[in-house]
KEBA-756289 format. One record per atom (N, C-alpha, C): x, z, y; residue in three letters. Coordinates in steps of 0.1 Angstrom, whole numbers, plus 2048, in hexadecimal, padded with zeros to 3 digits. Example, Ala and Ser with C-alpha at 12.3 -4.5 7.8 and 13.67 -1.06 7.14 Angstrom:
! KEBA-756289
88484E7C7ALA 87B84E7D3ALA 88484E7DFALA 8808477EASER 8898477F5SER 88184F800SER 
***
This chain:
! KEBA-756289
6509A8357SER 64F99C35FSER 65599E36DSER 659993373ILE 65E994381ILE 65299538AILE 65299E394ARG 6479A039CARG 64A9A43AAARG 64299F3B3PHE 6439A33C1PHE 6379AD3C3PHE 6399B93C8GLU 62E9C23C9GLU 6249BE3D4GLU 6179C03D1ALA 60D9BC3DAALA 60E9C33E7ALA 6129D03E7ASN 6129D83F3ASN 61D9D33FCASN 6279CC3F7LEU 6319C6400LEU 62B9BC409LEU 6229B4404ILE 61B9A940CILE 6139B0417ILE 60C9BB413TYR 6059C241ETYR 60E9C7429TYR 6199CC425ASP 6239D242EASP 6289C8438ASP 6289BB434THR 62F9B143DTHR 6269AE449THR 61A9B1449VAL 6119AD454VAL 6169B2461VAL 6199BF462CYS 61E9C546ECYS 62C9C0471CYS 6349BE466GLY 6429B9468GLY 6429AC46FGLY 6399A346BVAL 639995471VAL 63499647FVAL 62A99E481ASP 62599F48FASP 6309A5498ASP 6369AF494CYS 6419B649CCYS 64C9AC49ECYS 64F9A4494LEU 65A99B495LEU 6589914A1LEU 64C98B4A1PHE 6499824ACPHE 64A9884BAPHE 6469954BBHIS 64799B4C8HIS 65599E4CCHIS 65D9A24C2ILE 66B9A74C6ILE 67499A4C7ILE 6739914BDPHE 67C9854BDPHE 6749784BDPHE 66F9744C9PRO 6689674CAPRO 67295C4C7PRO 66D9524C0ALA 6759464BCALA 68194B4B4ALA 67E9534AALEU 6889594A2LEU 68D94F497LEU 69A94E496HIS 6A094648BHIS 6A5950481HIS 6A494D474THR 6A995646ATHR 6B394E460THR 6BD95545CPHE 6C7950452PHE 6C995A447PHE 6C495743BILE 6C2961431ILE 6C795C424ILE 6CF96541DTHR 6D396140FTHR 6CE96C406THR 6C89673FBTHR 6C29703F1THR 6C996E3E3THR 6CD97A3DDTYR 6D297A3D0TYR 6C89813C6TYR 6C697B3BBTHR 6BD9813B1THR 6C39803A3THR 6C598C39DGLY 6CA98D390GLY 6BF992386GLY 6BE98D37BILE 6B3990371ILE 6B9994364ILE 6B599F35ESER 6B99A3351SER 6AE9A4347SER 6B099F33BGLY 6A599F331GLY 6A099132FGLY 69698F326LYS 691982323LYS 68997D32ELYS 68D972334THR 68596C33FTHR 67D96033BTHR 67595B344ILE 66D94F341ILE 676943341ILE 674939338ALA 67C92E337ALA 67D927345ALA 68A923349GLY 68C91D355GLY 690926360GLY 68F93335EILE 69393D368ILE 6A1942365ILE 6AB93F36DPRO 6B994336APRO 6BA95236BPRO 6C5958365GLU 6C8966366GLU 6CC96A374GLU 6D296137BPHE 6D6963389PHE 6D4957391PHE 6CF95839DPHE 6CE94D3A7PHE 6CF9523B5PHE 6D49493BEALA 6D694D3CCALA 6D19423D4ALA 6CA9463DFVAL 6C393C3E8VAL 6C79403F7VAL 6CB9363FFTHR 6CC93840DTHR 6C2930414THR 6BB93741ETHR 6B1930426THR 6B5931435THR 6B192743CLEU 6B292644BLEU 6A4924450LEU 69F92E458ASP 69192D45DASP 68792A452ASP 689930446GLY 68092F43BGLY 682923433GLY 68B91A437GLN 68D90D42FGLN 69A90F427GLN 69990C41AGLN 6A490E411GLN 6AF904414GLN 6BC909416ILE 6C7900419ILE 6D18FF40EILE 6D2909405ASP 6DA9083F9ASP 6D59103EEASP 6DA90D3E2TYR 6D59143D5TYR 6E09153CBTYR 6E19203C4TYR 6EA9223B9TYR 6E392A3AETYR 6E69263A1ASP 6E192F396ASP 6EC92F38BASP 6E9938382SER 6F393B377SER 6F393136DSER 6E992836CGLU 6E991D362GLU 6F2912366GLU 6F090D373THR 6F8902378THR 70690737DTHR 707913382GLU 713919388GLU 719910392GLU 71090A39ASER 7159013A5SER 70C9043B1SER 7119033BDLEU 70A9053C9LEU 7058F73CELEU 6F88F63D0VAL 6F28E93D4VAL 6EC8E93E1VAL 6F08E03EAPRO 6E98DF3F7PRO 6DB8DA3F5PRO 6D18E03FDARG 6C38DD3FBARG 6BE8D4407ARG 6C68D2411GLN 6C28C941CGLN 6CD8BE41EGLN 6C88B3422GLU 6D28A7424GLU 6DD8AB42DGLU 6D98B2438TRP 6E48B5442TRP 6EE8BF43ETRP 6EA8C6432MET 6F48D042DMET 6FF8CA425MET 6FD8BD421LYS 7078B6418LYS 7158B541FLYS 7158B442CGLU 7228B3433GLU 7298C0432GLU 7228CB434TYR 7288D9432TYR 72C8DB424TYR 7258D641AALA 7288D840CALA 7358D1408ALA 73A8C7410SER 7468C040DSER 7528C8412SER 7508D3419LYS 75B8DB41FLYS 7608E5415LYS 76D8EB418GLU 7738F440FGLU 76B90140EGLU 764905419LEU 75C911419LEU 75191140ELEU 74C90540BTRP 742904400TRP 7479093F3TRP 7549063F0LYS 75A90A3E4LYS 75B9193E4LYS 75E91F3EFGLU 75F92E3F0GLU 7519343EEGLU 74792E3F4ASP 7399333F3ASP 7359333E4ASP 7399283DDTHR 7369273CFTHR 73D9323C7THR 7499353CAGLU 75193F3C3GLU 74B94D3C5GLU 74694F3D1ILE 74095C3D5ILE 73495E3CCILE 72B9543CAARG 71F9553C2ARG 7239573B4ARG 72D9513AFGLU 7329543A1GLU 73696239FGLU 73D9683A9GLN 7419763A8GLN 73497F3A9GLN 72B97C3B1VAL 71F9853B3VAL 7179843A6VAL 7169783A0GLN 70F976393GLN 714981389GLN 721982387GLN 72698B37DGLN 72499A382GLN 72599C38FTHR 7239AA394THR 7149AE391THR 70B9A5393TYR 6FD9A9391TYR 6FA9AC383TYR 7009A537ALYS 6FE9A736CLYS 7039B6368LYS 70E9BA36EASN 7139C736BASN 70A9D2372ASN 7069CE37EASN 6FE9D8386ASN 6F19DB380ASN 6EA9D137AILE 6DD9D3374ILE 6DF9DD368ILE 6EA9DB360ALA 6EC9E4355ALA 6ED9F335AALA 6F49F5365VAL 6F6A0236BVAL 6E8A07370VAL 6E19FF376LEU 6D4A0337CLEU 6CAA07370LEU 6CAA00366MET 6C2A0335AMET 6C5A11355MET 6D1A15355GLN 6D5A22351GLN 6D0A2D35AGLN 6D1A2A367ARG 6CCA33371ARG 6BDA35371ARG 6B6A2B36DPHE 6A7A2B36DPHE 6A3A2F35EPHE 6ACA32355ASN 6A8A35347ASN 6A1A2A341ASN 6A5A1E342GLN 69FA1233CGLN 6A8A0D331GLN 6A2A09326THR 6A9A0431BTHR 6A69F5318THR 69C9F031EGLY 6999E231BGLY 68F9DC325GLY 68A9D0323GLY 6819CA32CGLY 6889C1336GLY 6809BB33EVAL 6859B2349VAL 6879BA356VAL 6939B935CHIS 6969C0368HIS 69C9B7372HIS 6999B937FVAL 69D9B138AVAL 6A49B9394VAL 6B09B4398TYR 6B89BA3A2TYR 6BA9B03ADTYR 6B69B33BAGLN 6B69A93C4GLN 6BD9AE3D1GLN 6C29A53D9ARG 6C79A83E6ARG 6C599D3F0ARG 6C19A03FBMET 6BF997406MET 6C799C412MET 6CF993418TYR 6D5997424TYR 6D798B42DTYR 6D898D43AGLY 6D9982444GLY 6D7987452GLY 6D297E45ACYS 6D0982468CYS 6C597946FCYS 6C097E47AGLY 6B7977482GLY 6BC976490GLY 6B896B497TRP 6BD9694A4TRP 6B29624ADTRP 6B09674B9ALA 6A69614C2ALA 6AD9594CCALA 6AC94B4CCASP 6B49434D5ASP 6B09444E3ASP 6A49494E6GLU 69F94B4F4GLU 6A69574FBGLU 6A89614F3THR 6AD96E4F9THR 6BB9714F4THR 6BF96B4EAGLY 6CD96E4E4GLY 6CD97A4DCGLY 6C19814DAGLU 6C198D4D1GLU 6C39894C3GLU 6C99924BBSER 6CC9904ADSER 6CB99D4A5SER 6C999C499TYR 6C99A8490TYR 6CE9A4482TYR 6D49AD47BGLY 6D89AB46DGLY 6D09B4463GLY 6CF9B0457PHE 6C99B844DPHE 6CF9B643FPHE 6CE9C0437ASP 6D59C142AASP 6CD9CA421ASP 6C69C5417GLN 6BD9CD40FGLN 6BD9C9401GLN 6BC9D43F8TYR 6BC9D23EATYR 6AF9D73E4TYR 6AC9D13D8GLY 6A09D53D1GLY 6A29D53C2GLY 69B9DD3BBTYR 69C9DD3ADTYR 68E9DE3A7TYR 68B9D439EASP 67E9D4398ASP 6729D43A2ASP 6739CC3ACGLY 6699CB3B6GLY 6679D63C0GLY 6709E03C0GLU 66F9EB3C9GLU 67C9EC3D1GLU 67B9F23DDASP 6879F43E6ASP 6919FD3DEASP 69E9F93E0TYR 6A8A013DATYR 6B2A073E4TYR 6B89FE3ECVAL 6C1A033F7VAL 6C09FA403VAL 6C0A0040FTHR 6C09F841BTHR 6CC9FC424THR 6D29F242ALEU 6DD9F5434LEU 6D79F4442LEU 6D99FF449ASP 6D69FF458ASP 6E29FA45EASP 6E19ED462VAL 6ED9E6468VAL 6F29EC474VAL 6E99F047DLYS 6EE9F648ALYS 6F5A03488LYS 6F0A0C47FLYS 6F6A1947CLYS 702A18472LYS 702A0C46BGLY 70DA0B461GLY 70CA15456GLY 6FFA16450ARG 6FDA20446ARG 6F2A1C43CARG 6F5A1E42FTYR 6EBA1A425TYR 6E1A26423TYR 6D5A22420THR 6CAA2C41DTHR 6C4A2940FTHR 6C3A34407ALA 6BDA323F9ALA 6AEA333FAALA 6A8A2A3F3ALA 699A2A3F3ALA 693A313E7ALA 69CA353DETHR 698A3B3D1THR 6A4A453CDTHR 6A1A503C6PRO 6ABA593C2PRO 6B7A523BAPRO 6B3A483B2GLN 6BDA413AAGLN 6C7A3A3B2GLN 6C4A373BFALA 6CDA2F3C7ALA 6D7A383CFALA 6D5A453CEMET 6DDA4E3D6MET 6ECA4E3D3MET 6EFA4B3C6GLU 6FDA4A3C2GLU 703A3D3C8GLU 6FCA333C9SER 701A263CFSER 703A283DESER 6F9A2E3E5THR 6FBA303F3THR 706A393F7THR 708A443EFALA 713A4D3F1ALA 721A463F1ALA 722A3D3E7LYS 72FA363E5LYS 730A2B3F0LYS 726A243F3TRP 727A193FDTRP 729A1F40BTRP 723A2A40EASN 724A3141BASN 732A3641DASN 739A38412ASN 747A3D413ASN 751A32417ASN 74DA26415ASP 756A1A418ASP 754A16426ASP 75BA1D42FSER 759A1A43ESER 75EA0C442SER 769A0743BSER 76E9FA43FSER 7649EF43BSER 75D9F1430GLN 7539E742CGLN 7479E7435GLN 7439F3439LEU 7379F5442LEU 73B9EF450LEU 7479F1455GLU 74B9EB461GLU 74B9DC460GLU 7509D7455PHE 7509C9453PHE 7429C2453PHE 7399C944CLEU 72B9C444CLEU 7259C445ALEU 7279CE461GLN 7229CF46FGLN 7279C4477GLN 7349C1477GLN 7399B647EGLN 7349A9479GLN 7329A746DHIS 72D99B467HIS 71F99846CHIS 7169A246BTYR 70899F46FTYR 70799D47ETYR 70F9A3486GLU 70E9A2494GLU 714995499GLU 71F990493TYR 726984498TYR 72697948ETYR 72C97A483GLU 72E96F47AGLU 721969474GLU 718972470CYS 70B96D46BCYS 704964476CYS 703969482VAL 6FC96248DVAL 704955490VAL 71195548FTYR 719949491TYR 71593E487TYR 71494247ATRP 710938470TRP 702934471TRP 6F993D475LEU 6EB939478LEU 6EA92F482LEU 6F193148DARG 6F1927498ARG 6F891A494ARG 70291B48CPHE 70990F488PHE 70090647FPHE 6F890C476PHE 6F090446EPHE 6E48FF476PHE 6DF90747FILE 6D4902488ILE 6D88F548FILE 6E48F5495ASN 6EA8EA49CASN 6ED8DE492ASN 6F08E1486SER 6F38D747CSER 6E78CF478SER 6DC8D5477ARG 6D08CF472ARG 6C88C747CARG 6CB8C9489LYS 6C28C3493LYS 6C88B949CLYS 6BF8B04A1ALA 6C28A84ACALA 6C48B04B9ALA 6CC8AC4C3PRO 6CF8B44CFPRO 6C28B74D7PRO 6B88AE4D7LEU 6AD8B04E0LEU 6A18AA4DALEU 6968B14DAGLU 6898AC4D5GLU 67E8AE4E0GLU 6778A44E3THR 66C8A54EETHR 65F8AA4E7THR 6588B44EEPRO 64C8B94E8PRO 6408AE4E7PRO 6398B04DDGLU 62C8A84DCGLU 6218B24E0GLU 6198AE4EAVAL 60F8B74F0VAL 6018B24EDVAL 5F88BC4E9SER 5EA8B84E6SER 5E18C34ECSER 5D58BF4F0LEU 5CB8C84F4LEU 5C18C94E8LEU 5BE8D64E4LEU 5B78D84D8LEU 5AB8E24DALEU 5A08E04D4GLN 5958E94D5GLN 58C8E84C9GLN 5888F34C3SER 57E8F24B9SER 5708F14BFSER 5678EB4B8SER 55A8E84BESER 5528F34C3SER 5538FF4BDSER 54B90B4C2SER 5529144CBSER 55E9114CFSER 56691A4D7SER 5689164E6SER 56891F4EFPRO 56B91C4FDPRO 57A91B500PRO 58291E4F6VAL 59091F4F8VAL 5969114F5VAL 59E90C4FFVAL 5A69004FEVAL 5B59034FCVAL 5BB8FD4F2GLN 5C98FF4F0GLN 5D18F44F4GLN 5DC8F74FCCYS 5E68ED4FFCYS 5F28F04F6CYS 5F38E74ECHIS 5FD8E94E1HIS 6098E04E2HIS 6158E54E4ALA 6218DD4E4ALA 6298E04D7ALA 62E8D64D1THR 6358D84C4THR 6408CD4C3THR 6498D04BAGLY 6548C74B7GLY 65F8C64C1GLY 6618D04CAPHE 66B8D04D4PHE 6778D84D1PHE 6828D44D6TYR 68F8DC4D4TYR 6988D84E0TYR 69F8E24E6PRO 69F8F14E3PRO 6928F74E7PRO 6919054E5SER 68490C4E6SER 68090E4F5SER 68990E4FFALA 68591150CALA 67B906512ALA 67090B516MET 66690251CMET 65B90A523MET 65390352BTHR 64890A532THR 63B903530THR 63090A530ILE 62290452FILE 61A90B53BILE 615903543THR 60C90854ETHR 5FF90054FTHR 5F5906554TRP 5E88FF556TRP 5E68FD565TRP 5E18F1569LEU 5DD8EF577LEU 5CE8ED578LEU 5C88F2583ARG 5BA8F0586ARG 5B98EA593ARG 5B58DD593ASN 5B48D65A0ASN 5C28D55A7ASN 5CC8D459FGLY 5DA8D35A5GLY 5E18E05A8GLY 5DA8EB5A6GLN 5E08F85A9GLN 5E290059CGLN 5ED90759CGLU 5F090F58FGLU 5E591958CGLU 5E1919580HIS 5D692157BHIS 5DA92A570HIS 5D9938572ASP 5DD941567ASP 5D294A563ASP 5C6948568GLU 5BA951564GLU 5B594C556GLU 5B395654EASP 5AE954540ASP 5B894B538ASP 5C594C53BVAL 5CF944534VAL 5D794E52CVAL 5DA94A51FASP 5E2952516ASP 5EE949511ASP 5FA94D514LEU 60694550FLEU 60B94C503LEU 60B9444F8GLY 6109494EBGLY 61F9494EAGLY 6259504E0GLU 6339504DDGLU 6389434D9GLU 6459404DBTHR 64B9344D5THR 64E9364C6THR 64992D4BELEU 64B92F4AFLEU 6539234AALEU 65992649EILE 66291C498ILE 65B91448EILE 65C90748FASN 6578FE484ASN 6618FD479ASN 65C8F846DGLU 6648F8461GLU 6708EF463GLU 6708E546CASP 67B8DC46EASP 6858E1478ASP 6838ED47DGLY 68C8F3487GLY 6888F0496GLY 67E8E7498THR 6798E64A6THR 66F8F14A9THR 6698F14B4PHE 6618FC4B9PHE 6538F84BDPHE 64A9024BDGLN 63C8FF4C2GLN 63890B4CBGLN 62F9084D4ARG 6299124DCARG 61B90E4E1ARG 6139184E3THR 6059154E7THR 60191D4F3THR 5FA9174FCSER 5F491E508SER 5E591C506SER 5DD927506THR 5CE926505THR 5C7929512THR 5BD921515LEU 5B5922521LEU 5A792551DLEU 5A2931521ASN 59493451EASN 58B92F52AASN 583925527ILE 57C91E532ILE 56E91952EILE 56491A537ASP 557915534ASP 558906535ASP 5528FF52BPRO 5528F052BPRO 54D8EA538PRO 5438F053EASP 53D8EB54BASP 5488EC556ASP 5518F6556ASP 55B8F8560ASP 5658EC55FASP 56A8E9553TRP 5748DF553TRP 56F8D1554TRP 5628D0554LYS 55C8C3557LYS 55B8C1566LYS 5598CC56DLYS 5588CB57CLYS 5668CB583LYS 5708D157CHIS 57D8D2583HIS 5888CB57AHIS 5938C8580ARG 59D8C1579ARG 5A88CB574ARG 5A88CD567TYR 5B28D6560TYR 5BD8CD559TYR 5C98D155BVAL 5D58CA556VAL 5DE8D454FVAL 5E28D1543CYS 5ED8D953DCYS 5FA8D253FCYS 6048DA544VAL 6118D4548VAL 61C8DB53FVAL 6238D3538VAL 62E8D752FVAL 63B8D2535VAL 6448DB537GLU 6528D753CGLU 65C8DB532GLU 6658D252FHIS 66F8D4525HIS 67B8CC528HIS 6878D252BLYS 6938CB52DLYS 6928C0537LYS 68C8C3543GLY 68B8B954DGLY 67F8AF54CGLY 6788AF541LYS 66D8A653FLYS 6608AE540LYS 6568A7547THR 6498AD549THR 63E8A4542THR 6368AB53AILE 62B8A5533ILE 61E8AB538ILE 6148A353CGLN 6088A8541GLN 5FC8A2538GLN 5F38AB535LYS 5E78A852ELYS 5DB8AC536LYS 5D28A353AVAL 5C68A6542VAL 5BB8A9538VAL 5B48B553BLEU 5AA8BA533LEU 59D8B1535LEU 59A8A952BTHR 58E8A152BTHR 5888A151DTHR 57B89D51BGLU 57589D50EGLU 57C893505GLU 58088750BASP 58787D503ASP 5948824FEASP 59C889506GLU 5A988F502GLU 5A78984F6GLU 59D8A14F7ILE 59B8AB4ECILE 5968A44E0ILE 58D89A4E1LYS 5888934D6LYS 59388C4CELYS 59C8864D6ASN 5A787F4CFASN 5B08884C7ASN 5B08954CAASN 5B989E4C4ASN 5B28A74B9ASN 5A68A44B6LYS 59E8AD4ACLYS 5A68AF49FLYS 5AB8A449ASER 5B28A548DSER 5BF8AD48ESER 5C58AE49ALYS 5D18B549BLYS 5CF8C449BLYS 5C38C949ELEU 5C08D749ELEU 5C18DC490LEU 5BD8D5486ILE 5BE8D9478ILE 5CD8DA474ILE 5D58D0479ILE 5E38D0475ILE 5EA8DB47CILE 5E78DF488VAL 5ED8EA48FVAL 5EB8F7488VAL 5DE8FA484TRP 5DB90647DTRP 5E1907470TRP 5E28FB469TYR 5E98FB45CTYR 5F88FE45ETYR 5FE8F8468SER 60C8FB46BSER 60F90A46ESER 606910476VAL 60891E479VAL 60692646CVAL 5FC923464LEU 5FB92A457LEU 60792944FLEU 60C91D44DCYS 61891B445CYS 62492344BCYS 625923458LEU 63092B45ELEU 62F93A45BLEU 62293F45CPHE 62094D459PHE 62395044BPHE 620947442LEU 62294A433LEU 63194A431LEU 639941437VAL 647940436VAL 64E94D43AVAL 649952446ILE 64F95F44BILE 64B96B443ILE 63E96A43ECYS 63A975435CYS 643975428CYS 646969423THR 64E969417THR 65C96F41ATHR 66196B425LEU 66F971429LEU 66E98042ALEU 66398542FPHE 663994431PHE 66099B423PHE 65899441AVAL 65699A40DVAL 66399A406VAL 66B98F407GLN 67898F401GLN 68199A407GLN 68099B414SER 6899A441BSER 6879B3418SER 67C9B6412ARG 67A9C440DARG 6819C6400ARG 6869BB3FAMET 68B9BC3ECMET 69A9B73EAMET 69F9AF3F3LYS 6AB9A73EELYS 6B79A83F6LYS 6D09983FBARG 6DC9903FAARG 6E99973F8ARG 6FE99F3E2VAL 70B9A53E5VAL 71199D3F0VAL 7169A33F9SER 71C99D405SER 723990402SER 72498840CMET 72B97B40AMET 73A97D408MET 73E98940APHE 74C98B40BPHE 752995400PHE 74A99E3FBTHR 74E9A73F1THR 7439A93E7THR 7469AC3DACYS 73C9AF3D0CYS 73A9BE3D0CYS 72E9C33D3ILE 72C9D23D3ILE 7269D63C6ILE 72C9E03C0PHE 7289E63B3PHE 71F9F23B6PHE 7149F33AEVAL 70C9FF3B0VAL 712A0B3AAVAL 
***
């Protein structure tokens, strides 16, 4: 059967935490190829390819339809261009390559039958606040790591003895390695930014809410749905900036490509009833103020559930990407044989 190893899910916890600290407001552009050999469950094709932008599927191809399909309305304009035809042809080539590669891998692993899965995921991440970016390129076989490309060093590493023949051959191809380094540093980030701009309106104003659970002294000033990501959240106490017992969270990406951010204030209820506390959100020249009162918090009780649900969904999306990233995208430009 096709399986994702349980230990991979465990391993993603640190990865997700580290990602938020290194790349706040990180955008991701990822393509995954999956080839399957052997008798599969009905409805699962022998080969399929998926591209995601910030965890949202934007195109899909499989060996049964042999057509590349846009998954978002805003992708249909791009799908009408000549490049779409080229992208389709690339997936057709990779489909055949994967079929051949699985046969070779079965020999290396001394396998004569059963269901086997060969996967690749490659792409890039980009933080729009800092301009930092990174590329990644990873292969997996039967749910285990197979080969990983260190993009910065331009060198493949084998995760298993059976992969050493592949890495020796690929590391000998200096022109391909140089090409991939250039792609992940420049071209991949270019297309990531191109698609981000294609899907979005130029400017979105944040929706601001004050949230508090009934048993907690912590009040959250939550801003969501804004674009671009640059914004500030500050607290005022009696008209003066207040930063005591304040924790400003990282900027996170919503599923629709807008952003959210939360500033928490740890405060005794008696204190904010005696003094005037205001959360001030500034974004692209606009200022939104929310005065901390019982009525304001009561009006937003239902939103607290929605916010935590959204954060949970965002965490699961990123976990999924990292689980996949331990296992999976033949280059957009050449078909690599094992």
